[in-house]
C-alpha atoms as one frame of an Amber mdcrd trajectory, in Angstrom:
protein
 -10.398   2.067 -42.278 -11.833   5.240 -40.815 -12.840   5.659 -37.188 -16.488
   5.441 -38.277 -15.812   2.164 -40.115 -14.012   0.673 -37.143 -16.800   1.611
 -34.731 -19.617   0.388 -36.982 -17.716  -2.827 -37.771 -17.146  -3.313 -34.034
 -13.438  -3.725 -34.595 -10.792  -4.325 -31.955  -7.740  -2.088 -31.765  -9.211
   1.423 -31.968  -6.746   3.862 -30.421  -7.455   7.471 -29.429  -5.703  10.254
 -27.561  -7.546  12.441 -25.070  -6.915  15.931 -23.752  -8.672  18.808 -22.015
  -9.113  22.171 -23.805  -7.261  25.212 -22.390  -8.616  27.373 -19.599 -11.564
  29.564 -20.531  -9.817  32.635 -19.117  -6.826  32.320 -21.468  -6.151  34.988
 -24.055  -6.481  33.814 -27.693  -2.703  34.133 -28.136  -2.144  31.704 -25.251
  -4.607  29.205 -26.711  -2.874  29.448 -30.081   0.476  28.724 -28.424  -0.977
  25.717 -26.575  -2.686  24.329 -29.691   0.515  24.596 -31.730   2.407  22.546
 -29.127  -0.366  19.965 -29.130  -0.369  19.828 -32.926   3.386  19.205 -33.016
   3.060  16.415 -30.439   0.156  14.667 -32.111   0.465  15.168 -35.858   2.718
  12.136 -36.405   0.827   9.824 -34.033  -1.130   6.982 -35.602  -4.419   7.523
 -33.786  -7.963   6.902 -34.974  -9.378   9.929 -33.191  -8.733  12.758 -30.746
 -10.923  12.977 -27.637 -11.656  16.460 -26.285 -13.041  16.479 -22.760 -15.843
  18.623 -21.416 -14.836  19.343 -17.818 -17.463  19.854 -15.120 -17.186  20.843
 -11.469 -17.460  17.642  -9.427 -17.462  19.005  -5.887 -20.849  17.370  -5.193
 -19.344  13.950  -5.945 -16.514  13.973  -3.421 -16.172  15.048   0.196 -12.422
  15.608  -0.051 -11.030  18.866  -1.398  -9.913  18.745  -5.015  -6.072  18.408
  -5.146  -5.925  20.817  -8.096  -8.293  23.796  -8.346 -11.212  23.588 -10.767
 -10.982  26.158 -13.548 -13.532  26.347 -16.378 -12.179  25.305 -19.779 -13.131
  26.165 -23.343 -16.022  24.300 -24.906 -14.352  21.302 -26.596 -16.245  21.798
 -29.870 -15.210  25.474 -29.983 -11.587  24.631 -29.267 -11.610  21.986 -31.987
 -13.014  24.337 -34.623 -10.988  27.414 -33.716  -7.590  25.912 -32.963  -7.287
  22.271 -34.075  -8.651  22.237 -37.625  -5.166  21.543 -39.006  -5.006  18.277
 -37.046  -6.643  15.981 -39.559  -8.056  13.275 -37.327 -11.676  12.796 -36.239
 -12.524  14.714 -33.065 -14.604  12.956 -30.397 -16.232  15.707 -28.379 -17.350
  14.978 -24.826 -20.581  16.606 -23.672 -21.548  16.869 -19.996 -25.197  17.006
 -21.011 -26.538  18.262 -17.685 -25.004  21.699 -18.369 -27.169  22.297 -21.421
 -30.836  22.999 -22.022 -32.752  20.825 -24.463 -32.692  23.618 -27.055 -28.933
  24.146 -26.683 -28.166  20.453 -27.170 -30.592  20.183 -30.105 -28.863  23.089
 -31.848 -25.404  21.602 -31.303 -26.391  18.089 -32.386 -28.181  19.357 -35.501
 -25.252  21.491 -36.735 -23.055  20.160 -39.569 -25.457  17.238 -39.995 -23.955
  16.380 -43.387 -20.594  15.548 -41.744 -19.571  12.494 -39.742 -19.423  13.556
 -36.111 -18.487  11.810 -32.882 -19.437  12.574 -29.309 -19.460  10.969 -25.859
 -22.388  12.005 -23.679 -21.694  12.175 -19.936 -24.399  12.289 -17.271 -24.394
  13.870 -13.826 -21.328  13.164 -11.681 -23.581  12.420  -8.680 -27.248  12.250
  -7.735 -26.796  15.576  -5.897 -25.821  17.464  -9.042 -28.493  19.712 -10.514
 -28.952  19.155 -14.248 -30.919  20.813 -17.030 -31.056  17.644 -19.112 -30.686
  13.984 -18.182 -28.556  11.499 -20.090 -31.372   9.354 -21.505 -33.129  12.377
 -23.005 -29.849  13.666 -24.457 -29.217  10.337 -26.197 -32.713  10.424 -27.703
 -32.120  13.971 -28.981 -28.961  12.811 -30.737 -30.746   9.871 -32.393 -33.614
  12.027 -33.601 -31.657  15.068 -34.744 -28.526  13.736 -36.460 -28.079  10.367
 -38.128 -24.400  11.150 -38.767 -23.603  11.558 -35.067 -21.852   8.445 -33.754
 -22.528   8.525 -30.060 -20.379   7.040 -27.317 -20.916   6.509 -23.612 -18.852
   6.262 -20.458 -18.184   2.891 -18.841 -16.966   2.635 -15.240 -15.749  -0.896
 -14.443 -15.012   0.161 -10.839 -18.732   0.845 -10.370 -19.300  -2.797 -11.293
 -17.565  -3.859  -8.070 -20.256  -2.192  -5.948 -23.373  -2.426  -8.108 -22.610
  -5.412 -10.350 -24.699  -3.956 -13.168 -22.288  -2.002 -15.378 -22.686  -4.565
 -18.156 -26.465  -4.023 -18.093 -25.978  -0.229 -18.210 -23.720  -0.561 -21.249
 -26.136  -2.906 -23.022 -29.051  -0.561 -22.326 -27.141   2.493 -23.586 -26.223
   0.490 -26.695 -29.889  -0.292 -27.329 -30.635   3.428 -26.925 -28.019   4.491
 -29.461 -24.439   4.358 -28.110 -21.957   2.776 -30.541 -18.822   2.682 -28.363
 -17.694   3.296 -24.789 -14.691   4.907 -23.110 -13.589   4.128 -19.559 -11.862
   6.357 -17.043  -8.178   5.663 -16.344  -7.672   1.921 -15.849  -5.526   0.673
 -13.000  -7.809  -2.055 -11.628  -7.525  -5.000 -13.999  -9.722  -7.228 -11.822
 -12.677  -4.816 -11.958 -12.252  -4.403 -15.714 -12.125  -8.151 -16.400 -15.129
  -8.774 -14.149 -17.102  -6.222 -16.152 -15.952  -7.652 -19.495 -16.834 -11.199
 -18.452 -20.350 -10.231 -17.364 -20.757  -8.089 -20.489 -19.760 -10.980 -22.741
 -22.089 -13.549 -21.186 -24.979 -11.091 -20.875 -24.702 -10.131 -24.558 -24.418
 -13.764 -25.612 -27.479 -14.738 -23.601 -29.550 -11.803 -24.877 -28.256 -11.893
 -28.467 -26.784  -8.388 -28.267 -23.834  -7.366 -30.444 -20.903  -6.149 -28.356
 -19.545  -2.697 -29.209 -15.986  -1.320 -28.853 -14.844  -0.707 -25.277 -11.911
   1.732 -25.110  -9.938   1.388 -21.903  -8.287   4.620 -20.850  -4.629   4.688
 -19.824  -2.999   7.639 -18.067   0.587   7.767 -16.782   1.142   8.819 -13.189
   4.326  10.792 -12.618   4.055  11.976  -9.023   2.338  11.419  -5.685   0.289
  14.546  -6.420  -0.990  13.084  -9.688  -1.817   9.859  -7.861  -3.797  11.832
  -5.288  -5.717  13.586  -8.072  -6.475  10.281  -9.801  -7.925   8.897  -6.601
 -10.006  12.057  -6.136 -11.388  11.538  -9.653 -12.632   8.153  -8.527 -10.037
   6.074 -10.347  -9.726   2.719  -8.595  -6.090   1.992  -7.719  -5.552  -1.235
  -5.756  -3.428  -0.879  -2.639  -0.659  -3.125  -3.944  -0.395  -1.045  -7.120
  -0.422   2.227  -5.173   2.470   0.915  -3.084   4.349  -0.142  -6.215   4.064
   3.399  -7.539   4.788   5.340  -4.345   7.817   3.266  -3.377   9.322   2.912
  -6.854  12.496   4.748  -7.826  10.743   6.118 -10.920   6.989   6.428 -10.410
   6.358   7.568 -14.001   8.211   4.681 -15.612   6.565   2.225 -13.224   3.063
   3.510 -13.999   3.667   3.335 -17.753   4.892  -0.253 -17.569   2.022  -1.323
 -15.296  -0.544   0.400 -17.512   0.738  -1.319 -20.626   0.687  -4.688 -18.865
  -2.912  -4.087 -17.745  -4.009  -3.167 -21.261  -2.323  -6.202 -22.796  -4.154
  -8.440 -20.336  -7.506  -6.816 -21.166  -6.831  -6.951 -24.907  -5.936 -10.653
 -24.728  -9.085 -11.322 -22.712 -11.196  -9.480 -25.279  -9.611 -11.124 -28.308
 -10.212 -14.561 -26.814 -13.925 -13.829 -26.394 -14.492 -11.600 -29.413 -15.029
  -8.434 -27.348 -13.827  -5.417 -29.365 -11.248  -3.778 -27.085  -9.544  -0.481
 -27.837  -7.468   2.069 -25.972  -7.657   5.776 -25.181  -4.573   7.466 -23.755
  -4.278  10.793 -21.949  -2.326  12.691 -19.319  -4.420  13.870 -16.372  -1.506
  16.137 -15.433  -0.320  19.249 -17.274   3.319  18.457 -16.437   5.395  18.184
 -19.595   7.082  14.952 -18.540   3.742  13.193 -18.035   2.319  14.515 -21.300
   5.390  13.280 -23.183   5.060   9.905 -21.461   1.452   9.664 -22.636   2.505
  10.414 -26.224   5.154   7.687 -26.089   2.550   5.349 -24.606   0.431   5.827
 -27.745   3.314   4.518 -29.851   3.928   1.574 -27.526   0.255   0.603 -27.320
  -0.089   0.958 -31.102   2.725  -1.579 -31.495   0.933  -3.956 -29.109  -2.356
  -3.569 -30.995  -0.691  -4.101 -34.383   0.983  -7.266 -33.143  -2.019  -8.800
 -31.404  -4.999  -7.633 -33.504  -3.821  -7.459 -37.047  -1.984 -10.775 -37.026
  -5.422 -12.353 -36.538  -6.869 -10.779 -39.695
């Protein structure tokens, strides 16, 4: 089945890989070199789609200084077309919609309307951020301008701890046109299960079909990466942070913990009929962490094959 089929059929077990395009300031030769390395890493992976992130400056969201400097990156759609056409998997292009005018987004959404396209629309990172276009209007533009655009949204289970309404947000975005959701990196299994439980019972009560929820996994290979994850707003329980910082091999420990967390969420979803999937990435540019994320795809794929497809 294609990615489109799996999303529309609300199937469990969708697996994607995510990465950030190269720096905008790079020379074309450098981007070609980077894309060739990425192609070699990914071409044999059994993934349903490749996520390409649209990075925005998030200084307004956090008081602490960013552990790694913010550098503008290529537009994900441009990078996909110019450098990744040989990678024959569907591309899921993130769009930080606040950066674009209504006309700019309309033009992008309307292009290639005869082809199946996938995007995840992301709103402002904080209420302080100035935007040209809000998320609700962007979703409406997509619905009106391109019937072949399968639109996804962002789900933040950690936000559910404070506001207790993430399940309502997801249901509302689904009613407005979102067909799937992707989380940020998942290290807090309690927050994720709380969200899933409320989502399940809310949808059952209101006769809403549940859509695929892709939980993001990202290996952590150093204290610096851990610091960056926390700056991004990723919820890491204190006990788990200690397990990582005091382990003999932080990377191996994070991979094993991440896989255990995903298995628990997948089991929870399968029991209740919630379509659970997985998106894997490396938030670090270190080779060892990128290679760990690629291996994680293979390991998670084996878990999904064992647990999902034995039920069919």
